[in-house]
C-alpha positions as CSV (number, residue, x, y, z in Angstrom):
1,X,-23.2,-27.4,18.9
2,X,-21.5,-30.6,17.7
3,X,-24.2,-32.8,19.3
4,X,-26.9,-30.7,17.6
5,X,-25.3,-31.6,14.3
6,X,-25.3,-35.3,15.4
7,X,-29.0,-35.0,16.1
8,X,-29.7,-33.5,12.6
9,X,-27.6,-36.2,11.0
10,X,-29.5,-38.9,12.9
11,X,-32.8,-37.5,11.7
12,X,-31.5,-37.5,8.1
13,X,-30.3,-41.1,8.5
14,X,-33.8,-42.2,9.8
15,X,-35.4,-40.4,6.8
16,X,-33.2,-42.2,4.3
17,X,-32.8,-45.5,6.2
18,X,-34.3,-47.8,3.5
19,X,-32.0,-46.3,0.8
20,X,-29.0,-46.4,3.1
21,X,-29.5,-50.0,4.1
22,X,-29.9,-51.1,0.4
23,X,-26.8,-49.2,-0.6
24,X,-24.8,-50.6,2.3
25,X,-25.7,-54.1,1.3
26,X,-24.9,-53.4,-2.3
27,X,-21.5,-52.0,-1.4
28,X,-20.6,-55.0,0.8
29,X,-21.6,-57.4,-2.0
30,X,-19.7,-55.7,-4.8
31,X,-16.6,-54.4,-3.1
32,X,-13.4,-56.5,-3.4
33,X,-12.1,-57.7,0.0
34,X,-8.4,-57.1,0.0
35,X,-6.1,-59.1,2.4
36,X,-3.7,-57.7,4.9
37,X,-0.3,-57.9,3.1
38,X,2.3,-60.5,4.0
39,X,5.5,-59.5,5.8
40,X,7.1,-59.1,9.2
41,X,5.1,-57.1,11.7
42,X,8.0,-56.4,13.9
43,X,10.9,-54.8,12.0
44,X,14.1,-54.6,14.0
45,X,17.5,-53.3,12.9
46,X,20.6,-55.5,13.4
47,X,21.9,-53.1,16.2
48,X,18.6,-53.1,18.1
49,X,20.3,-54.5,21.2
50,X,21.7,-51.1,21.6
51,X,19.6,-48.4,23.2
52,X,16.9,-47.8,20.6
53,X,16.8,-44.5,19.0
54,X,13.3,-45.2,17.6
55,X,10.9,-47.6,19.1
56,X,7.6,-47.1,17.2
57,X,4.2,-48.7,17.5
58,X,1.7,-48.6,14.7
59,X,-1.7,-49.7,15.9
60,X,-5.2,-49.7,14.6
61,X,-7.4,-50.8,11.7
62,X,-7.0,-52.3,8.2
63,X,-5.2,-49.2,6.9
64,X,-2.6,-49.5,9.7
65,X,-2.4,-53.2,8.8
66,X,-1.4,-52.2,5.2
67,X,-4.5,-53.3,3.3
68,X,-4.1,-52.1,-0.3
69,X,-0.3,-52.6,-0.4
70,X,1.3,-55.8,-1.7
71,X,3.8,-56.3,1.2
72,X,4.3,-54.8,4.6
73,X,7.5,-53.1,3.4
74,X,5.4,-51.2,0.9
75,X,2.8,-50.3,3.6
76,X,3.0,-47.8,6.5
77,X,5.0,-49.9,8.9
78,X,7.7,-50.8,6.4
79,X,8.0,-47.4,5.0
80,X,8.4,-45.9,8.5
81,X,11.1,-48.4,9.3
82,X,13.0,-48.0,6.1
83,X,13.5,-44.3,6.9
84,X,13.9,-44.4,10.7
85,X,16.6,-47.1,10.6
86,X,18.9,-44.6,8.8
87,X,19.1,-42.6,12.1
88,X,20.0,-45.3,14.6
89,X,18.8,-48.6,16.2
90,X,15.2,-48.9,15.3
91,X,12.2,-51.2,16.0
92,X,8.8,-50.6,14.4
93,X,6.0,-52.9,15.7
94,X,2.7,-53.3,13.9
95,X,-0.4,-54.4,15.9
96,X,-3.5,-53.9,13.7
97,X,-6.4,-55.8,12.3
98,X,-9.0,-55.3,9.6
99,X,-12.4,-54.2,11.1
100,X,-11.0,-52.7,14.3
101,X,-13.0,-49.9,15.8
102,X,-11.8,-47.6,18.6
103,X,-13.1,-50.0,21.3
104,X,-11.1,-52.9,19.7
105,X,-7.9,-50.8,19.8
106,X,-8.6,-50.0,23.4
107,X,-9.1,-53.7,24.3
108,X,-5.9,-54.6,22.4
109,X,-3.9,-52.0,24.4
110,X,-5.2,-53.5,27.7
111,X,-4.1,-56.9,26.6
112,X,-0.6,-55.9,25.3
113,X,2.3,-56.1,27.8
114,X,3.7,-52.8,29.0
115,X,6.5,-51.4,26.9
116,X,8.1,-48.0,26.3
117,X,7.5,-46.5,22.8
118,X,9.2,-43.3,21.7
119,X,6.3,-42.7,19.3
120,X,2.9,-44.2,18.4
121,X,0.9,-43.9,15.2
122,X,-2.8,-44.6,15.5
123,X,-5.1,-45.3,12.6
124,X,-8.7,-45.8,13.7
125,X,-12.1,-44.3,13.0
126,X,-13.4,-45.5,9.6
127,X,-15.1,-48.6,11.1
128,X,-16.5,-46.4,13.9
129,X,-18.1,-44.4,11.1
130,X,-19.5,-47.3,9.1
131,X,-20.7,-49.1,12.2
132,X,-22.3,-46.0,13.6
133,X,-20.4,-45.9,16.9
134,X,-22.0,-43.0,18.9
135,X,-20.0,-39.8,19.0
136,X,-19.8,-39.8,22.8
137,X,-18.5,-43.3,22.9
138,X,-15.9,-42.5,20.2
139,X,-14.6,-39.5,22.3
140,X,-14.5,-41.7,25.4
141,X,-12.5,-44.4,23.6
142,X,-10.0,-41.9,22.1
143,X,-9.5,-40.4,25.6
144,X,-8.9,-43.8,27.0
145,X,-6.5,-44.8,24.2
146,X,-4.4,-41.7,24.7
147,X,-4.3,-42.3,28.5
148,X,-3.1,-45.9,28.0
149,X,-0.5,-45.0,25.4
150,X,0.9,-42.4,27.8
151,X,0.7,-44.2,31.1
152,X,1.2,-47.8,30.2
153,X,3.4,-47.5,27.1
154,X,5.2,-44.2,27.9
155,X,4.4,-42.8,24.5
156,X,6.5,-39.7,24.0
157,X,4.7,-38.7,20.8
158,X,1.3,-40.0,19.9
159,X,0.0,-39.3,16.4
160,X,-3.7,-40.0,15.6
161,X,-4.2,-40.0,11.8
162,X,-7.3,-37.9,10.9
163,X,-10.1,-39.8,9.3
164,X,-9.9,-39.7,5.5
165,X,-12.4,-37.9,3.3
166,X,-15.0,-40.7,3.2
167,X,-17.3,-38.3,1.3
168,X,-14.9,-38.8,-1.7
169,X,-14.6,-42.6,-1.5
170,X,-15.2,-44.0,-5.0
171,X,-16.7,-47.3,-3.7
172,X,-19.7,-45.5,-2.0
173,X,-22.8,-44.3,-3.8
174,X,-24.8,-41.2,-2.8
175,X,-26.5,-40.5,-0.4
176,X,-24.5,-43.1,1.6
177,X,-21.2,-41.4,0.8
178,X,-22.3,-38.0,1.9
179,X,-23.8,-39.3,5.2
180,X,-20.8,-41.3,6.1
181,X,-18.5,-38.4,5.1
182,X,-20.4,-36.1,7.4
183,X,-20.1,-38.6,10.2
184,X,-16.4,-38.8,9.6
185,X,-16.2,-35.0,9.8
186,X,-18.0,-35.1,13.2
187,X,-15.6,-37.8,14.5
188,X,-12.7,-35.7,13.3
189,X,-13.9,-32.7,15.3
190,X,-14.2,-34.8,18.4
191,X,-10.8,-36.3,17.8
192,X,-9.3,-32.9,17.5
193,X,-10.9,-31.8,20.8
194,X,-9.5,-34.8,22.6
195,X,-6.0,-34.9,21.1
196,X,-5.3,-31.1,21.4
197,X,-5.9,-31.3,25.1
198,X,-2.8,-33.5,25.5
199,X,0.8,-32.2,25.4
200,X,2.2,-35.4,23.9
201,X,-0.5,-36.0,21.3
202,X,-1.2,-34.6,17.9
203,X,-3.3,-35.2,14.8
204,X,-1.7,-36.2,11.5
205,X,-3.4,-34.6,8.6
206,X,-2.3,-36.0,5.3
207,X,-2.3,-33.0,3.1
208,X,-2.7,-35.0,-0.1
209,X,-6.1,-36.2,1.1
210,X,-7.7,-32.8,0.8
211,X,-11.1,-33.0,2.5
212,X,-12.2,-30.3,0.1
213,X,-11.6,-32.4,-2.9
214,X,-14.0,-34.4,-4.9
215,X,-14.5,-38.1,-5.7
216,X,-13.0,-37.5,-9.2
217,X,-9.9,-35.9,-7.5
218,X,-9.4,-39.0,-5.4
219,X,-10.0,-41.4,-8.3
220,X,-7.4,-39.6,-10.5
221,X,-4.9,-39.2,-7.7
222,X,-3.9,-42.8,-7.6
223,X,-3.9,-42.7,-3.8
224,X,-6.5,-45.4,-3.3
225,X,-6.4,-49.1,-3.9
226,X,-8.7,-51.1,-6.2
227,X,-11.3,-51.5,-3.5
228,X,-12.0,-47.7,-3.3
229,X,-11.5,-47.8,0.5
230,X,-7.8,-48.3,1.3
231,X,-4.6,-46.5,0.4
232,X,-2.6,-47.6,-2.6
233,X,1.1,-48.0,-2.4
234,X,1.4,-44.4,-3.5
235,X,-1.1,-43.4,-0.8
236,X,1.0,-45.2,1.9
237,X,4.2,-43.5,0.7
238,X,2.5,-40.1,1.2
239,X,1.1,-41.1,4.5
240,X,4.4,-42.3,5.8
241,X,6.2,-39.2,4.6
242,X,3.6,-37.0,6.4
243,X,4.1,-39.0,9.6
244,X,7.9,-38.7,9.3
245,X,7.6,-35.0,8.9
246,X,5.6,-34.9,12.2
247,X,8.1,-37.1,13.9
248,X,11.0,-34.9,12.7
249,X,10.5,-32.8,15.8
250,X,11.1,-35.9,18.0
251,X,14.5,-36.0,19.7
252,X,16.0,-39.1,21.2
253,X,19.1,-39.5,23.3
254,X,21.4,-42.3,22.2
255,X,24.7,-42.9,23.9
256,X,24.7,-39.3,25.3
257,X,24.1,-37.8,21.9
258,X,20.9,-36.0,20.9
259,X,19.8,-37.1,17.5
260,X,17.0,-35.5,15.5
261,X,14.8,-37.9,13.5
262,X,14.4,-36.5,10.0
263,X,12.1,-37.4,7.2
264,X,14.0,-38.5,4.1
265,X,11.5,-40.7,2.5
266,X,11.9,-40.5,-1.3
267,X,8.4,-39.4,-2.4
268,X,9.4,-38.2,-5.9
269,X,7.3,-41.1,-7.3
270,X,4.3,-39.8,-5.6
271,X,4.3,-36.3,-6.9
């Protein structure tokens, strides 16, 4: 059924191709290109020489890299570290780059040296949508990423962040916004099928990014940066808190004591 929907979407894209190409060029020309924020990409606590309670990998695209935040400490990696370090020796490693698609993340994992991570947070998919990566290729890449993270990196918990509601992105005009939004929905369905088949993997749905919302809702929420594509600092705070709530079920054994990782991020400013 999902591949029938892909076929219908492709027919619509062909029908609207001149308009879509014009709008895509217009968006690229007018949209501000935000840099990846400065800051350390490996955050390690002073007592990290002890057995790590939390050894976390954040990997993926520009959102994982923190685009939209002013510093890494205000982006996903820094916010995760600031909370997890309260619970014991912690290291959070960021390996992400603007423009990365699923195949780029897969290549990066092949190139990285083997290491054991207690948990991994993956942010990928938006560039697969905008660059029209075939659904079958996307599913194959996600399967391969999950396998590598489990076998090579010992990922105990792997969280794939669901694709955001592209159909609400303020930077995109119609019909381009609707078409890309529908492609994102299809990729999310394939992501769910892949991830739910694995005992150590899950999908992170950020409840604040309600896929049933509207562009006006997103604009007024303050969750998006000035480019209309990436999270704002407020958006990163909510994303990090959602991830920490998922990770709150993760138990690590440190010096013979089982410690539960809990989410204590202060999100009062985001409400």
